[in-house]
C-alpha positions as CSV (number, residue, x, y, z in Angstrom):
1,M,36.3,-14.7,-18.9
2,S,37.6,-14.5,-22.5
3,N,35.8,-16.7,-25.0
4,S,39.1,-17.8,-26.3
5,S,40.5,-19.1,-23.0
6,Q,40.8,-22.8,-22.0
7,I,40.7,-24.5,-18.8
8,V,42.1,-27.9,-17.8
9,Q,39.5,-29.5,-15.5
10,K,40.2,-32.4,-13.2
11,V,37.4,-35.2,-13.5
12,I,36.9,-35.7,-9.8
13,C,33.8,-36.7,-7.9
14,Q,33.3,-38.0,-4.3
15,P,33.1,-41.8,-3.9
16,G,29.8,-43.6,-4.2
17,I,26.7,-43.7,-6.5
18,T,23.8,-41.3,-5.6
19,T,20.7,-42.4,-7.4
20,R,17.9,-40.1,-8.7
21,F,15.7,-41.4,-5.9
22,D,17.9,-39.7,-3.4
23,S,19.3,-36.6,-5.1
24,T,19.1,-34.6,-8.3
25,A,22.2,-35.1,-10.7
26,F,23.0,-31.4,-10.1
27,D,23.0,-31.6,-6.4
28,A,24.9,-35.0,-6.2
29,Q,28.5,-34.7,-5.0
30,T,29.3,-38.4,-5.8
31,F,29.0,-40.1,-9.1
32,I,25.4,-40.5,-10.4
33,D,25.3,-43.9,-12.2
34,G,27.4,-47.1,-12.5
35,E,27.5,-50.8,-13.2
36,H,29.9,-53.4,-12.0
37,T,32.0,-50.6,-10.5
38,R,33.2,-50.4,-7.0
39,F,35.5,-47.7,-5.2
40,Y,38.9,-48.3,-4.1
41,R,41.0,-45.4,-2.7
42,S,38.0,-43.3,-3.4
43,K,38.3,-43.9,-7.1
44,P,36.2,-46.0,-9.4
45,K,37.5,-49.6,-10.0
46,K,35.9,-52.3,-12.0
47,I,34.7,-55.3,-9.9
48,G,36.3,-58.6,-10.8
49,G,34.9,-61.3,-13.0
50,R,33.5,-64.6,-12.3
51,L,34.2,-68.4,-13.0
52,A,31.4,-71.0,-12.9
53,V,32.8,-73.8,-10.6
54,E,29.7,-75.9,-10.4
55,M,26.9,-76.0,-12.9
56,G,24.3,-76.6,-10.1
57,N,20.9,-77.9,-11.3
58,K,17.5,-76.4,-12.1
59,I,17.0,-75.3,-8.4
60,I,18.5,-72.1,-6.8
61,A,21.1,-72.8,-4.1
62,R,19.9,-70.4,-1.4
63,T,22.3,-71.5,1.3
64,L,26.1,-71.9,1.0
65,L,28.8,-73.2,3.7
66,T,32.4,-73.9,3.2
67,Q,35.0,-75.7,5.0
68,T,38.8,-75.6,4.2
69,N,40.4,-79.1,3.8
70,N,43.7,-80.3,4.5
71,D,44.8,-80.4,1.0
72,K,43.7,-76.6,0.7
73,T,40.7,-77.5,-1.3
74,I,37.3,-76.1,-0.2
75,T,34.2,-78.3,0.6
76,V,31.1,-76.4,-0.4
77,F,27.7,-77.2,0.9
78,A,24.8,-76.1,-1.1
79,G,21.3,-76.0,0.4
80,R,18.5,-76.1,-1.9
81,E,14.7,-76.3,-1.1
82,D,14.7,-80.0,-1.7
83,S,18.2,-81.0,-1.0
84,L,21.6,-80.5,0.7
85,T,24.6,-81.4,-1.4
86,K,28.3,-80.9,-1.3
87,F,31.1,-80.8,-3.7
88,T,34.9,-80.0,-3.5
89,V,36.6,-77.3,-5.3
90,S,40.3,-76.4,-5.9
91,I,41.7,-72.8,-5.8
92,E,42.0,-73.1,-9.5
93,G,38.3,-73.7,-9.8
94,A,38.3,-77.5,-10.6
95,A,35.2,-79.1,-8.8
96,T,34.1,-82.6,-8.1
97,P,30.5,-83.6,-8.7
98,E,28.0,-82.8,-6.1
99,I,27.3,-85.6,-3.4
100,N,23.8,-86.0,-1.8
101,R,23.8,-85.3,2.0
102,T,20.1,-84.6,2.2
103,P,18.5,-86.4,5.2
104,A,16.5,-89.4,4.0
105,E,13.1,-88.2,5.2
106,F,13.7,-84.5,4.4
107,N,11.2,-84.5,1.5
108,D,8.5,-86.3,3.2
109,P,5.2,-84.2,3.3
110,G,5.3,-81.5,5.8
111,P,2.4,-80.1,7.8
112,P,-0.8,-79.0,6.1
113,G,-0.3,-75.7,4.3
114,T,3.6,-75.9,4.1
115,E,5.3,-76.3,0.6
116,A,8.7,-77.7,0.1
117,K,9.7,-74.9,-2.1
118,N,9.6,-72.4,0.7
119,R,12.4,-74.1,2.8
120,V,15.7,-72.4,3.4
121,W,18.7,-74.2,5.2
122,D,20.3,-72.5,8.0
123,L,23.7,-74.3,8.3
124,I,26.7,-74.1,10.7
125,M,29.8,-76.2,11.5
126,F,30.3,-77.3,15.1
127,N,33.0,-78.8,16.9
128,G,31.4,-80.6,19.9
129,V,30.7,-83.9,21.6
130,Y,27.6,-86.1,21.0
131,T,27.0,-89.1,22.9
132,G,23.7,-90.2,21.4
133,Y,22.8,-92.7,18.9
134,T,24.7,-92.6,15.5
135,P,24.2,-95.1,12.7
136,P,26.7,-97.9,12.0
137,S,27.9,-96.4,8.9
138,W,29.7,-93.9,11.2
139,N,31.5,-96.3,13.2
140,D,34.9,-96.0,11.5
141,W,34.9,-92.3,12.2
142,F,32.8,-91.5,15.2
143,Q,34.2,-91.8,18.7
144,R,31.8,-91.4,21.6
145,G,32.7,-88.6,24.1
146,V,35.4,-87.0,21.9
147,S,35.1,-83.7,20.4
148,Q,34.5,-84.0,16.5
149,T,33.3,-81.6,13.7
150,Y,29.8,-81.9,12.4
151,I,27.6,-79.9,10.0
152,I,24.3,-79.0,11.7
153,G,21.4,-77.4,10.3
154,L,17.5,-77.0,9.8
155,A,15.4,-75.9,6.8
156,P,12.4,-73.7,8.0
157,Y,9.5,-72.8,5.7
158,V,10.6,-69.1,5.6
159,L,11.5,-68.0,2.1
160,N,8.4,-66.1,1.5
161,D,7.4,-65.5,5.3
162,I,10.1,-64.8,7.8
163,A,7.5,-65.2,10.6
164,D,6.4,-68.6,9.7
165,P,6.0,-70.6,12.9
166,T,6.3,-74.2,11.6
167,Q,8.9,-76.1,13.5
168,V,11.2,-78.4,11.4
169,T,13.7,-81.1,12.5
170,V,17.3,-80.2,13.3
171,Y,19.8,-82.5,11.3
172,F,23.5,-83.1,11.8
173,G,26.3,-85.1,10.2
174,P,29.9,-85.9,10.4
175,L,32.5,-83.9,8.7
176,S,36.2,-84.5,7.9
177,T,38.8,-82.1,6.6
178,D,40.1,-85.2,4.6
179,P,37.9,-84.7,1.4
180,N,38.5,-88.2,0.6
181,N,37.1,-89.5,3.8
182,A,33.9,-91.5,3.0
183,I,32.3,-90.2,6.1
184,N,31.8,-86.9,4.1
185,S,29.3,-88.6,2.0
186,E,26.9,-89.7,4.7
187,R,23.5,-88.3,4.8
188,L,22.5,-86.1,7.7
189,I,20.2,-87.5,10.4
190,A,17.7,-86.1,12.9
191,L,19.4,-84.7,16.0
192,G,18.1,-87.0,18.8
193,T,17.9,-85.5,22.3
194,Y,18.2,-87.3,25.5
195,N,17.9,-86.6,29.3
196,S,15.5,-83.7,28.7
197,Q,14.5,-84.2,32.3
198,P,17.1,-83.2,34.9
199,T,18.8,-86.3,36.5
200,N,21.5,-86.5,39.1
201,P,23.9,-87.9,37.9
202,L,23.2,-87.5,34.3
203,V,22.5,-90.7,32.7
204,P,24.5,-91.5,29.5
205,P,22.2,-92.0,26.5
206,P,21.4,-95.5,25.4
207,L,22.8,-96.5,22.1
208,I,19.5,-96.5,20.4
209,P,17.7,-93.8,18.6
210,S,15.9,-91.2,20.6
211,N,12.2,-90.9,20.6
212,T,12.7,-87.1,20.8
213,V,14.3,-85.0,18.1
214,L,15.2,-81.2,18.3
215,G,13.1,-78.9,16.2
216,Q,12.5,-75.3,15.7
217,S,11.3,-72.6,13.1
218,G,13.9,-70.0,13.3
219,G,17.6,-71.0,13.1
220,I,20.7,-72.4,15.0
221,L,23.7,-70.7,16.5
222,S,27.0,-71.8,17.9
223,L,27.9,-69.8,21.0
224,D,31.3,-71.0,22.5
225,Q,30.9,-74.8,22.9
226,Y,27.0,-74.8,23.0
227,L,24.5,-75.1,20.4
228,L,21.4,-72.7,20.6
229,V,18.1,-73.1,18.4
230,F,15.5,-70.4,18.3
231,G,12.3,-69.6,16.7
232,S,8.6,-69.7,17.6
233,D,7.1,-67.7,20.3
234,G,10.5,-66.0,21.1
235,T,12.0,-69.3,22.4
236,V,15.7,-70.2,22.7
237,R,17.0,-73.7,23.8
238,W,20.6,-74.7,24.3
239,N,22.3,-78.0,25.0
240,G,23.4,-79.1,28.4
241,V,26.7,-80.8,29.7
242,N,27.8,-84.0,31.0
243,V,28.8,-84.8,34.6
244,D,32.3,-83.3,33.8
245,G,30.9,-80.1,32.8
246,I,31.7,-80.7,29.2
247,S,29.3,-79.6,26.6
248,D,27.2,-82.4,25.0
249,F,24.7,-81.7,22.3
250,S,22.8,-84.9,23.0
251,Y,21.5,-83.5,26.3
252,W,18.9,-80.7,26.1
253,P,17.6,-80.1,29.6
254,F,14.2,-78.4,29.8
255,Q,15.6,-75.7,32.2
256,N,18.1,-74.6,29.3
257,L,15.2,-72.4,27.8
258,K,14.3,-68.8,27.6
259,T,11.3,-67.1,26.0
260,F,11.1,-63.6,24.8
261,G,7.4,-62.4,24.6
262,N,5.5,-64.2,22.1
263,T,7.1,-63.1,18.8
264,K,9.3,-65.4,16.8
265,L,12.9,-64.9,16.8
266,V,14.2,-64.8,13.3
267,A,18.0,-64.2,13.2
268,A,21.0,-64.5,15.5
269,T,24.7,-63.8,15.5
270,T,27.6,-64.0,18.0
271,T,29.4,-60.8,19.1
272,L,31.8,-59.7,21.8
273,G,30.5,-59.3,25.4
274,G,33.6,-58.4,27.4
275,Q,35.4,-61.5,28.6
276,T,32.6,-63.9,27.7
277,A,30.8,-65.2,24.6
278,C,27.8,-63.0,23.7
279,A,25.1,-63.4,21.0
280,L,22.3,-61.2,19.6
281,F,18.7,-62.3,18.7
282,W,16.4,-60.6,16.6
283,S,12.6,-60.8,16.8
284,L,10.5,-58.9,14.2
285,D,10.6,-55.7,16.5
286,T,13.1,-56.2,19.2
287,L,17.0,-56.9,19.5
288,Y,18.1,-59.1,22.6
289,R,21.5,-59.9,24.0
290,A,22.5,-63.3,25.6
291,I,25.6,-63.7,27.6
292,L,27.2,-67.0,28.5
293,Q,28.0,-67.2,32.3
294,P,30.7,-69.4,34.1
295,L,29.4,-72.9,34.7
296,P,28.2,-73.3,38.2
297,F,30.3,-75.9,40.2
298,V,30.2,-76.6,44.0
299,T,32.9,-78.1,46.0
300,E,31.9,-80.6,48.8
301,T,34.1,-82.2,51.5
302,S,33.1,-85.4,53.0
303,T,32.3,-85.3,56.8
304,T,33.8,-88.8,57.6
305,P,37.3,-90.1,57.1
306,P,39.0,-90.4,54.8
307,L,38.2,-86.7,54.1
308,E,37.8,-86.2,50.3
309,T,36.9,-83.0,48.3
310,T,34.9,-83.6,45.1
311,T,33.5,-81.0,42.6
312,K,30.1,-81.3,41.1
313,F,28.6,-79.5,38.4
314,L,25.1,-78.1,39.4
315,G,23.5,-79.1,36.1
316,R,22.4,-75.9,34.3
317,V,24.4,-74.1,31.7
318,P,23.7,-70.4,32.7
319,I,22.9,-67.9,30.0
320,T,21.6,-64.5,31.0
321,F,19.4,-62.5,28.6
322,A,18.4,-58.8,28.3
323,T,16.6,-56.5,26.0
324,V,18.9,-54.2,23.9
325,Q,16.4,-52.2,21.9
326,S,12.7,-52.4,21.2
327,G,11.0,-50.6,18.2
328,I,13.4,-51.8,15.7
329,S,12.9,-54.0,12.7
330,I,14.8,-56.5,10.5
331,L,14.2,-57.1,6.9
332,S,15.5,-60.6,6.5
333,S,17.0,-63.3,8.6
334,N,20.1,-63.6,6.3
335,A,20.9,-59.9,6.1
336,V,22.8,-59.3,9.4
337,L,26.3,-58.6,8.6
338,Q,29.5,-58.2,11.0
339,Y,32.3,-55.9,10.1
340,D,35.1,-55.7,12.8
341,Q,32.9,-54.9,15.9
342,D,30.1,-53.4,14.0
343,I,26.9,-55.4,13.3
344,I,24.9,-53.9,10.5
345,W,21.5,-55.1,9.1
346,P,18.5,-53.5,7.0
347,G,15.3,-52.9,8.8
348,T,12.0,-52.4,6.8
349,N,12.6,-48.7,6.5
350,T,16.2,-47.9,7.5
351,F,19.6,-49.6,8.2
352,Y,20.7,-50.2,11.6
353,S,24.0,-51.0,13.4
354,Y,25.0,-52.3,16.7
355,V,28.2,-51.2,18.7
356,G,26.9,-51.8,22.1
357,I,24.0,-49.7,21.3
358,V,21.5,-49.5,18.3
359,Q,22.0,-46.6,15.9
360,T,20.9,-46.0,12.2
361,V,23.4,-45.9,9.5
362,P,23.8,-42.8,7.4
363,N,22.8,-43.6,3.8
364,N,22.4,-40.5,1.6
365,E,23.1,-42.2,-1.9
366,V,20.8,-45.3,-2.1
367,H,18.3,-45.1,0.8
368,N,15.3,-44.2,-1.1
369,F,16.3,-46.2,-4.1
370,F,16.5,-49.3,-1.9
371,F,13.3,-49.0,0.2
372,S,11.2,-47.4,-2.6
373,N,11.9,-50.2,-5.1
374,L,12.5,-53.3,-2.9
375,N,10.0,-56.2,-3.6
376,Y,8.7,-56.5,-0.1
377,K,6.8,-59.6,-1.0
378,H,10.2,-61.3,-1.3
379,Q,12.0,-59.3,1.5
380,Q,13.2,-62.6,3.1
381,K,15.3,-63.3,0.0
382,V,17.5,-60.4,0.8
383,F,20.9,-61.6,2.0
384,G,24.2,-60.1,2.7
385,V,28.0,-60.8,2.6
386,V,31.1,-58.9,3.7
387,L,34.0,-58.4,1.2
388,Q,36.9,-57.6,3.6
389,R,39.3,-57.0,0.9
390,Y,37.5,-53.8,-0.3
391,N,36.0,-53.0,3.2
392,E,32.4,-53.7,1.6
393,L,29.2,-55.0,3.0
394,W,26.9,-56.1,0.2
395,W,23.1,-56.8,0.3
396,M,21.5,-58.5,-2.5
397,W,17.8,-57.7,-3.2
398,P,14.9,-58.0,-5.7
399,N,14.7,-54.5,-7.4
400,R,11.2,-54.1,-8.9
401,L,12.5,-51.8,-11.4
402,A,14.8,-54.3,-13.1
403,P,14.2,-57.6,-15.0
404,G,13.4,-60.3,-12.7
405,G,12.4,-58.1,-9.7
406,E,8.7,-58.6,-10.1
407,D,6.7,-61.8,-10.2
408,E,5.9,-63.3,-13.6
409,P,3.6,-66.1,-14.5
410,G,5.3,-69.2,-13.3
411,K,8.3,-67.4,-12.0
412,E,8.8,-65.5,-8.7
413,A,10.9,-62.3,-8.3
414,E,14.6,-63.1,-7.2
415,C,17.5,-60.9,-6.2
416,N,18.6,-59.0,-9.1
417,W,20.5,-56.0,-7.6
418,A,23.0,-55.2,-5.0
419,I,23.6,-52.2,-2.8
420,V,27.1,-51.9,-1.2
421,Y,28.2,-50.0,1.8
422,N,32.0,-49.1,1.8
423,K,32.7,-49.0,5.6
424,K,36.1,-47.1,5.2
425,E,34.8,-44.6,2.6
426,Q,31.4,-44.4,4.4
427,R,29.9,-44.4,1.1
428,W,27.1,-46.5,-0.8
429,F,26.9,-47.6,-4.3
430,H,24.7,-50.1,-6.2
431,T,25.1,-52.4,-9.3
432,P,23.0,-55.2,-11.0
433,W,23.8,-58.4,-9.3
434,N,21.9,-61.7,-9.8
435,R,22.7,-63.8,-6.8
436,A,21.0,-65.9,-4.3
437,A,23.6,-66.8,-1.7
438,A,27.2,-66.0,-0.8
439,I,30.0,-67.0,1.3
440,V,33.6,-66.0,1.6
441,P,36.0,-69.1,2.3
442,G,38.8,-68.4,4.7
443,N,41.6,-69.8,2.4
444,S,40.3,-68.4,-0.9
445,P,40.7,-65.0,-2.7
446,Y,37.4,-65.7,-4.4
447,P,34.0,-65.2,-2.8
448,I,31.6,-68.0,-3.6
449,M,28.1,-67.0,-4.9
450,S,25.1,-68.9,-6.3
451,S,23.2,-67.5,-9.1
452,S,19.6,-66.3,-9.0
453,Q,19.4,-66.3,-12.8
454,F,19.5,-69.4,-14.8
455,K,22.3,-69.9,-17.5
456,T,21.8,-72.0,-20.5
457,T,24.5,-74.8,-20.9
458,S,26.1,-76.1,-24.2
459,T,23.5,-79.2,-23.8
460,N,20.5,-76.7,-23.7
461,Q,19.8,-77.1,-19.9
462,D,18.8,-74.2,-17.8
463,V,20.9,-74.3,-14.5
464,Y,21.7,-71.9,-11.7
465,P,25.5,-72.1,-11.4
466,I,27.7,-71.5,-8.4
467,W,30.6,-69.1,-9.1
468,F,34.0,-68.0,-7.9
469,E,33.5,-64.2,-7.9
470,E,36.4,-61.6,-8.3
471,Y,38.0,-64.1,-10.8
472,K,40.0,-62.3,-13.4
473,F,37.9,-59.8,-15.3
474,D,35.4,-61.8,-17.5
475,E,32.7,-64.5,-17.2
476,F,34.0,-67.9,-17.6
477,F,31.0,-70.4,-18.3
478,E,32.0,-73.9,-19.5
479,N,34.1,-73.1,-22.6
480,D,32.9,-69.6,-23.1
481,V,34.6,-66.4,-22.1
482,T,32.4,-63.3,-22.3
483,P,33.4,-59.7,-21.3
484,I,31.6,-58.1,-18.3
485,K,30.4,-54.6,-19.0
486,A,31.4,-52.0,-16.3
487,S,30.7,-48.2,-16.4
488,F,30.4,-45.2,-14.3
489,Q,29.0,-41.7,-14.8
490,T,30.2,-38.4,-13.1
491,N,28.0,-35.7,-11.6
492,L,27.6,-32.5,-13.6
493,F,30.3,-30.0,-14.4
494,S,29.7,-26.3,-15.5
495,F,31.3,-22.9,-15.5
496,F,28.7,-21.3,-13.3
497,Q,29.0,-23.9,-10.5
498,T,32.4,-22.2,-9.5
499,N,31.7,-18.8,-11.1
500,P,28.1,-17.5,-11.1
501,E,29.1,-14.7,-13.5
502,A,30.5,-17.3,-16.0
503,D,27.1,-18.6,-17.5
504,Y,28.5,-19.7,-20.7
505,Q,27.9,-23.0,-22.5
506,M,30.9,-25.5,-21.9
507,Q,32.8,-26.8,-24.8
508,A,34.9,-29.9,-24.3
509,V,37.8,-30.1,-26.8
510,R,40.1,-32.6,-25.2
511,F,40.3,-35.5,-22.9
512,E,43.4,-36.9,-21.3
513,P,42.8,-40.4,-19.6
514,D,44.5,-41.3,-16.3
515,F,43.6,-45.0,-15.7
516,V,45.2,-48.2,-14.5
517,Q,43.7,-50.0,-17.5
518,A,43.6,-53.1,-19.5
519,G,41.8,-53.1,-22.8
520,A,39.7,-50.5,-24.6
521,M,37.4,-48.1,-22.9
522,T,35.0,-45.4,-24.0
523,L,34.0,-41.9,-23.0
524,E,30.7,-40.5,-23.8
525,V,29.8,-37.0,-22.8
526,S,26.2,-36.2,-21.6
527,T,25.2,-32.4,-22.4
528,Q,22.2,-30.6,-21.1
529,K,20.8,-27.0,-21.3
530,Y,19.1,-26.9,-17.8
531,V,19.7,-28.6,-14.4
532,T,16.3,-30.2,-14.7
533,D,17.2,-31.9,-18.0
534,S,18.1,-35.7,-17.9
535,P,21.8,-36.4,-17.9
536,T,21.4,-39.2,-20.5
537,N,22.0,-37.0,-23.7
538,F,25.1,-38.8,-24.7
539,S,27.5,-38.3,-27.5
540,E,28.9,-41.0,-29.7
541,P,31.6,-43.0,-27.8
542,Y,35.2,-41.9,-28.0
543,T,37.7,-45.0,-27.6
544,F,40.7,-44.9,-25.8
545,F,43.5,-47.5,-24.8
546,P,46.1,-47.8,-22.2
547,E,48.5,-46.1,-24.3
548,T,46.4,-43.2,-25.3
549,G,47.7,-39.8,-24.4
550,K,44.7,-37.7,-25.4
551,I,41.6,-37.6,-27.4
552,D,40.4,-34.5,-29.3
553,I,36.7,-34.1,-28.9
554,R,33.9,-31.5,-29.9
555,E,31.0,-31.6,-27.4
556,M,29.0,-28.5,-25.9
557,G,26.4,-27.9,-23.3
558,R,25.8,-25.7,-20.3
559,L,26.1,-28.7,-18.0
560,M,28.1,-31.9,-18.8
561,S,28.8,-35.3,-17.3
562,F,31.0,-38.0,-18.4
563,R,30.4,-41.7,-18.6
564,F,33.2,-44.2,-18.8
565,T,32.8,-47.8,-20.0
566,S,34.7,-51.0,-20.3
567,N,33.4,-53.9,-22.3
568,A,36.5,-55.6,-23.8
569,L,37.7,-59.1,-23.3
570,G,40.0,-58.9,-20.3
571,G,39.1,-55.3,-19.7
572,D,39.8,-53.7,-16.4
573,F,40.3,-50.3,-15.0
574,Q,41.1,-48.2,-11.9
575,M,40.5,-44.5,-12.4
576,G,43.1,-41.9,-11.4
577,V,42.7,-38.2,-12.0
578,P,41.8,-37.8,-15.8
579,V,41.5,-34.2,-17.2
580,I,39.2,-32.6,-19.6
581,T,40.1,-29.4,-21.4
582,V,37.1,-27.0,-21.9
583,Q,36.4,-23.6,-23.1
584,P,33.6,-21.2,-23.3
585,G,31.0,-21.9,-26.0
586,D,28.0,-20.1,-27.0
587,E,26.0,-17.8,-24.5
588,R,23.7,-19.7,-22.2
589,P,20.6,-21.1,-24.1
């Protein structure tokens, strides 16, 4: 190779970000660092901005649930350790004040040893029939024996202990898709149960409060037209049906119960099971499957005239159960995600998927980074969300290496980082991300997430906001607009990687950007002499704009990597194929 020759080198890496815990920079085929950057069409792209739609309060919202209303607004339920509130937000981000729907007795003292701050809501929306007692304030809305929409949930003491066995009350309340309906402001009440003993025929519940309320320590699940509660000692219970075979969640017959061993069930999700409804249940070390069977009816014909044929329901809702896989694990009850037909979740030392069988998920980019630096004391705070637009599965987690990931005096560690699996690319990346809960409304382009890091308002109040994510490109908080820094760094380039005889220093003399870009960006060149050197010896930044054709640069090293950064107001980027012009420099050091 002539020392005067120049080469135009494409700046290309495989998608994903491989950390130093999982590979060396020299060995990595992907990018080696990044912040607020995803991969779209295999190329780096800035993650969108955020808009604070609700200022929240001094307590973190760890559960979010949404409903689309008739006027296209979104009702957001925010579950906190001491409350359940709701507000309505428009697609433009205009929100109403929070309304309290916390059960009246929710903050009464719990059993000895429990603390209210450890409670986490598990919420679902359910369309069903309830024929038990309801308070008079429901009368203008409630119709006995008619299917209606409810919000149903419980708040176990699981924040710092996924296996906590304390049973708590299941609550429910009415829900209307008309955001102005006063029924949406009703506090939830305890779910009273009736006719636990089988009777023939089933006796309609009296219009008085039940002496028995439903309770569990795990969570709640909707399977077809039935409610299932699960938790302590591996127990699953589900509601019964009335004399016409219609599901009624005021009936909870004793025979509608199944126990798996003696280990608490901590998570559940629905899935496909052929032609019938199916669910998966996780204990701490085993995965189970439940399949809803057809209702058992029997046809009887009278033996005396006039001959009449009647159909009777035999009384039990049949659900069959089977063990799918033992010897597995689950990290958190809120970390199970479903993408198309795949169900993916983190265990205590690997990621699993279920597609009819349990398999481990390949993860060469961030596997050791995640499991080596996760704060296991707070593993139950790990949660996930699917961002379908970009084929991404996100898990937020407390990273001990970053601020906020370790306990401090008077302050517990919180989720401060995200690892992301791009299912289409089959690649992983990571980014700082301070969030505590997330949900994607069906009619909104903006995922909704609650903050795990406080923000200080203009009135000097420290609050935990609730955000519209992927909103424009900056952070919008009250009247302030702040740019969001996004960056990514390539793996290492050298002459000798492609030609072992060309062991020269590499001198970069020109850069030609190729970005779909808004606002200024910078290029920094990291140079190193040896493969074991740190790839953080950066040059001064070179600034380029959307109209920039080239930048003349003068950087030299035996190995090089390139870091690109956007930190401008309104800044955005999607990388194409930029090129760098290099030539041989001095002989190797």
